[in-house]
Each structure stands twice: as C-alpha cells, then as structure tokens.
C-alpha positions, 0 to 999 in steps of 0.5 A: 575687170577687177573694179567690176568684180569688186562691185559685184562682190559688194552688191552680193555682201549688201544683198546678204546683209539685207536678207539677214536683216529681213530674217531677223525682223521676221523672227522678231515679229514672229516671237512678238506674235507668239508672246502676245498676252491675252487677259479675260475676266471670268466669274469669281465663282467659276471653277477654273483649274490650271495647275491642279494645285490649291486654288480659290475654289478649294478655299471657298468650298472647304470653308463652307463645308467646315462651317456647315459641319461646325454649325451643324454640331450640337455644341453651339446649341448646347452653349446657347441653351445653357446661357439664356440663348446667348450665341457663343463667341469664337475667334479664328486661330492659327491654321498651319500649312503642312504641305510643300505647296504655297497655300495662302492660309490668310485667304482661307481664314477670311473665307471661314470668317465670312461664313461664320459671320454670315451664319449669325449663329456665333459672335466672331471677334477680332484676331490677334493682329486685328486687335493690336491695330484696334487697341492702338486706335483706341489708345489714340482716341483717349488723347485726341478724341472728344470725350463723348466719342471715345471708345472705352478701354477694357471693354473688349469681348473675349472669345470663349472658343478658338477654331484651329486647324491645318492643311495636309497634302499627299501626292502620287504621280506616274508619267503624265498622271498625278493625284493630289490629295488635300486634307483639312482638319479643324478643331474647336477648343474651349479657351477656358477648359482646353476641351475640344468641343468639335472636330471636323474634316474635309478632303479634296482629291484631284486627278491631273493628266498632262496630254501630249501635244500632237502636231 
C-alpha cells in the first residue's frame, strides 16, 4: 500500500507541476498579446493630439501665423522703399523655452526659416552655428581647392534684423480636466540701432479631459 500511495502522490505532484507550467505559459502568452505594438504612418499635416502638450502641429501653425504677421507689417515694405527695392536681411536668433515642458525649439526655428524663405519677401542668412561650419569649409578651400573654385573670404552677407522670441505656458487643472495655454512672443530688432521694428504674438489654448474607462 505504501508504494502505491507514494506513486499516487508523485502523480499528483507531477499534475500540479504541469498545471502550473500551463498557467505560466498562458499568462506569458496573454502578456505578449497585450503588449503587441502597432505602428501606422499618418499624414504629417494631420492634426494628432495624444498628450495635449506642444506638438508638431502647434509648431507649424505658430510659425506660419507669426510669419504672416511679421511679413504683413510695414517694416519690410518701408525698408525696401528706402533701399531701392532691396529685401531686408534677417537672421533667426534665439528662442527661449520658458515652460516646464520639453519643447524642441530647433524644430520651431526651422519652421520659421522655411516660412521666411518661402515668402521671398526677405533674405534669410545662416545662423551662428551654421556660419561656423561654413567658415571652416571656406578656410579649407583656401588650402585645398582649385583657385578658380574657391569661395572668397570676407564676402558674407550680414543680417540687418534679428528675430527673437520666447514660449511661455500656463496650466490649470482640476480632477480629470486640464487647460494648457501657450503664448509665443516674437520681436524683430534692428541690429544697427537696437530698435524694435516689430512685435508679434500667437496664443494656443487646449482643453484636455481624461475620460473614465468603464468596463
């Protein structure tokens, strides 16, 4: 009887082990199924808000709005009229992120540059970082490039105006509701006189509601 009893116990332990292993495998498969990642490509121009924070749409809309404001003002026309139709030369200066949120200012600046160049109403010159790379290439040409293909030194076109600005944020929340307010301010400054020839502003306000998930 004792050997039979031990055999039954061994079978029971083996069965429990098989059941436990089956449960573990089932849970692993369930977890894997729940963590499947799906990726879909969407139109870059589409409006997609996931977190309610600053995104590519905000950057593009603000840049286009501010460019419309700055080019619609009279300073560019006044400059052209006083200089025989010559377009004013502008450089994109520093834009400060004064929010607690990570905002890729570089992307916003590139949106401004693109809109400026596309307008053809101003001449846009390279930024400080870009100039350093170009100057290094120009110096390298003096020693290594054929004489008739070298870019000449001291022939840079200086900017007369610099566009500067900042991004500020105000948030207000209660429970599952949140308001996010962005304010972008821009100023165009005459580099020779320090005169502010234009100031613009654009605001974005977002209402975010986190809905309860009901079974």
